[in-house]
N, C-alpha and C positions, 0 to 999 in steps of 0.2 A: 027584596032582592032575591033572585033565584040563582042558585049555584048548580052548575051541571058538572058532574064528574064522570069520567069514563072508566069503567072497569076493564082494564086491559088484559086481564087474565086469559080471556078467550082468544084475543088477538095474538097474545104471546104464544099460546098453545098452538094456534094455527100456523104461525110463522116458524115455530120450532120444528114442526113436521114438514114444512114446505121444502127444504133442501133435499130431504130423503125422498119425498114424493116426486120432486122434480127429477132427481137422478134416475129413479125407476122409470118414470114416463119417458125421459130422454133416451135411456138405454134401450127401451122397447122400440122407440121410434127410429133410432139409428140402425138397429138390427134389421128392421123391416126395410128401411131405405137401402142398406147395403145388399141385402138379398135380392130385392126387386131390381136394383140398378145393375147388379152383376148379371142377372138373367137378361136384362135389356141389352147389355154390352155383348153378350154371347150372340144375340140375334142380329145386332147391327155390325159389330166389329169382326165377327168370325164367320159371317156368311155374306161376304162381298159378292157383287155381281161378277160374272166372267167377262173381264175386259182384256183378255190376252190378245196380243197382236198376232193375228192369223197369218200375216205375211212373214213373220219371224220364225225360223225353223226351230227355235227354242221355246216358242210360244210365250215369250216374256210379257209381263204386264208393264204398262207405262209407269215410270217412276212417280207420277203424280196421283196414281190411283190409291185409294185408301181402303183399309180393312183387308182381311185375308179371306181367301176362298178355303173352305173346309175340304181337305183331301183325306187325311188319315185320322183327324180328330185328336191328335196328340196335344195340341195347344189347348183346345177346348176342354179336354179332360183334365188338364193341369190347372185350370182356372177355378178357384173356389171362393165362396163367400163364407166368412167365418164370423157370424154374428156373435157379439160378446154376450155374457150373461147379464141378467138384470141386477144392477148394483145399487147401493145406497149412498154413494158419494159421486158427485158430478165429475170429479177428477179421475175417477176410475171407469168412466164410460168408454168402452173400446169395442170396435168391430173392425174386421179386416177383410180385404179382398185382394186377390192377386194370383199370380201363376206360381205354383209351389212345388211341383214335382218334376224332378230330373230333366229329361230331354225336352219335354214340352215347355218348361220354364226357360231353358237356354234358347230354344227357337223363338219363343215370344220376346225375349230380351233383344235378340238381333233384329226382329221385325219392328220392335218399338223404337229402338235407338238408331237403327240403320248403320251402314258402313260409310267410311270416309269417301268412297267413290261418289256417293250420292248425297254428301253433305251431312252424314250421320257422325256418330262419335266413336263407333267401334272400328277396329281394323278390318280391311277387306278379308274375305274368306280365302284361305290359301291351303294347298294340300299339306297334310301332316307327314305322311309316310311315302309319298310318291312325288313324281315330278309334276304331274298335272292332276287337276280335278276332272273326274270322268262323269259327265252329265249324260244320262240315257235319254235318247230321243225315242218317244213312243208313238205309235201309230194313232193318227186322228185326234183323239181326245187328250192325249198326253196325261193320262191318269193311271193310277196303279191298276195292275191287272191286265193292261193292254200290252201287246207284243212290242218289244224293243226293236226299233228299226235301225238304230245306229247309236254311236256314242260320240260326243263332242268333248275334246280335251281343252281345258282352260287353265291358265296359270293362276288366276284369281277371279273371284266373283264379288260383285258389290250388290248390296240390298238396300233399297231406299227405306227410310223410316215411314212405315205405313200402318202399323197396328193401331195407333191412336188411343191407347188405353189411358194414359195420363191426361191427354187432351179431352177425352170423353168425360172423365171424372171431374175435371176442373173447369168444365164448360160453365159459363154464367147461369145457364138454365138449371144445371144440377146443383150448383151452389145455392141458388135461389130456392130450389125445392127443399134442400136440406134445412136451410134457414127457416122456411115456412113450417116444416115439420117440427123444428125445435121450438118455435113460437107456439104451435098448437099443443105440444107436450107441456110447455110452461103454463099455458092457460088451464089445461086439464089438471095439472098438479096444484095450481092455486085454487081451483074450484074444489078439489078434494080437501085441501087444507082448510078452506073456509067452512066446509061442512063439519070438520072435526072440532072447530072452534066454538 
């Protein structure tokens, strides 16, 4: 009779190293994903086509249009990707992205959530220190730097939810991509652990 025994010291050593290697690979992969996807959102969500209504003297965009047209860059400059450090514990893998600085973050919040008038969650925009909101009407392009041709006075203004930041990040394709990256990181970590065994 032949007895086969397995020396499990190499396997134990490999699997002891696996969680640390997995955490490192996963944190690298998540950092790359966050940086890449944030850059992708800046191209898609902050450079929308010009779909303003030319017949409207305020040149308003239809409520159904998505994304924002870049005018001053305040929102784009407040969007950052903060890839986390490479860590040794899976529970500490962290990377963040979002709008973080002052006015740009406040503007992004309004465009993400929208106001009640258009089915959003925030209150409509009303004047703080005056009776009316004064909206400048600019010549032709309605862009900064062009001459103001008139002013419209409004009691309140509604903004539809159109930024789509959360929708972009939680889209099935993005979730699938992140899951795929996590699986690839796990495979690399296990391959490295097996080499150590």
